[in-house]
Residue, then its C-alpha position, 0 to 999 in steps of 0.5 A: m107137472e106140465t110136461i107129464t100133462d102134455l105127455i099124457k093128454n091124448q090118452p083116451i079114457p074108455k067108456m064105462v058101464r056100471i055092473r052088478q056082481n051077484f054073490d050069496r046074499t045069505c045073512i043074519p037079519v039085523e034084528e036077530i044079531a044081538s039075540t044070536v050073539q047072546k044065544e052063542l054065549d049062553r052055554e055053560d062051557l062058555g058064558g057059564k064061566i062068568k060069575p057075579g062080580m067078575k071083571i070081564a074084558i071084551t076085545c074090539g079091534s080096528r077092522g071095519m065090521t058091519n054090526n060091530a057096535l051092535m054085537a059089542r053091546a050085545m056082549v056087554d049086556f050078556v056079561k051084565s046079565k050074569g051079574a059081572e062087570p064088563y069093559i072093552v079093551a082096544a085090541m089092534g096092535s100098532h094101529g091108531g098111530a100106535t097110540a091109546e088116543g088113536q085106538t080110542q078114536i078108532l073105536r069111537d068111529y065104529g060107535i063103540t063108546e062108553e055111552a053107547m056100550g054102557c060100560p068103560v072102554k079102555s085104551s092103552m099101549e101098556t103090556v105085560q108079559a104073559g109067558l114064553s111061546g111054546v116052541r121058540k121060547q119068545p116072550v109073549f105080551v098082552d094088553k095090561n088092561a085085559s091081563e087084569a080082568d077075571g075073564i077075557l072074551l074075544f070078539n073079531r071077524i074070521k077072514p083070509h089074511t092079506s100077507f100069509r096062509g095058514p090054519y089061523e089067519s085073520g080072527l081070534m088067534k090073531m087078535m090074541a097074538i097081535g091085537l092084544g099084544k099091542q105094538k110090542g107084541a105085533e112088533s115082536i112077531h112081524h120082526q121075525s121071518p115072514a115065512i113063519m108068520h102063520e106058525l107064530v100066530e098060532e104059537y103066540g095065541r096058544t101061549i095067551l090061551e094057556n096063560c091068560p083067563v081067556l073064556g072064549g069068544i065070538a067069531v063073525v063071518e061076513n058075506a060078500y056084501d059085508d053083512t053078518y053071515l055067521i056068528k059063532g061062540l067058541t070056547p078056548q079049545e074050540i078056538i083051536d079046533e074050530e077057527p080053522k074051519l070058520k076060516e075056510i067058510s070065509y074063503r067061500t063067502i068073501a066077494k071077488l072081482l068076477f074077472d081074471k085080469c085087467d089093464v088098470l084097476v082104479v080103487d077110489k079109496i083105501g084105508k085101515n078100516i077097509s084092510g090091514d093093507g089099505m086095500d084087501p089083496n084077495i081082491s086087488g091081487r097086490f100082496v105084501l108078500p106075493q111069494y106067500c100068498s096069491g089071489g085076486i085080480d091080475a092088474e097091470k096097473v093100480v090107481v088109488l085116488d083117495i084115503t077114507d076118513e076113518t083111516h085118520g091119514n093112515a095111507q098104509g098100502i099106497g105103495l102097492a099102487e103105481v099111481t096116486t093123486r095129490r089129494l091123497v098125498n095131501r091127506m096122508k099123515l106120516e105120524m099115522t102111516y109110519p108107526t105101522g111100518v116100523t111095526n110090521t117091517f113092510l116099508h114098501l107099503m108106505k112108498i109114494p107112487m107117481i103123483m098126479d094132480n087130478d083123477r083124470e090124469a091119474l087114469q090117463l097115465a095108468l092107461m098109457c103105461c100098460p105095455e102088456a095090454e092085449d088091445h090098446d084100442h079097448m083098454k080093460l079098466i075096472r073102478i071100484p069104491n073100495t075092496a070092501h064094497i064091490g057089489e056094484i062096480e064100473i067096467s070099461e067097454g073092453l070087458l063087456p063081452l066077458a060080463k055079458a057071458n057071466p050069468n052072475i053079472e048084471i049090466l046096469t047101464d049103457l055105455y057112458d063117459l066117466p064124469f069129471d068135474g072142472q078140476g078133473n076129479l070124478f064126481 
């Protein structure tokens, strides 16, 4: 690496400032979360279907969600109040290395344990066939533990998907089609043409609604700060009719970078707890299938420095960057990363970018290799902690004029040099 170090050593790193991007902060107060969940469930056509002695499966997924455990526990308590027996099932496709133990660990990371929930937490990769999909007559699979319940309550966040557009993206319909389908069901959908994924999610989801005892669910929309913006109880018919409307609300509430383009985007950490693709392309602009999706910032080069602890070595999405660090590669576990690629077929997500020994060299390499930069003396660099938290970020001096002209941006500091330690890594 000495040759590369020598080639980039004179590349300056621009001075930075910290800014605050201001978005709508409307949210449900934390102290009202549990009661809101229970109120939404307490309808005759939803919670009213739960009778004493029934076994009720509550689905929990792999995506990070604020107040996740709080809402799950509220659902458990509601089911108990009806005299029924709740249990939680892991509904997350192939995540967690496509193992029952891995999926249990993901739930544990979110505080969803038997002790905290006050009910059993069941995780298995075993599925049963729920039926055949309506149009294409493909077998549709569902988690065996969920299939044995007298009723199923879905629980998931509604948000834009990272690789397709359609009436149903990330939400309850997809949780049924892919989450409850486990690795086998997820593979079945992903091994068909990506061009029809939005159709398959709906088709498989409707098949489960028709053939499994789904009572309804709790849909959650978060604001730009990942606070709980909206909680909505949905009956099976309302999942079909209302989820698309909630998806449109989520498009308006999600955060975004308030710049159209930059030369280099630096992402401190990626992970499956942040996004299915490690980093949300609706922020980063790096879509798995750009022919089907667009959005986010236009960055000539993307640098990823590390992965989250919660991703347990799963570095899916690293292939969407041009530069990374030896630290990240050393923490990457192929046994956690590769099963997702086998399932979703997006093998380019697993590719390893150029590896630099430290953060400073990673930034220097990316900055040096931006031939399309408008002003090489004032490079436009943005640094974010991850794509889920972009309220406060760092931008280079070259972006200051745009920031000062935007009423939704506050400049928090004077210009400063990025702080590197003795090993060349950012503090």
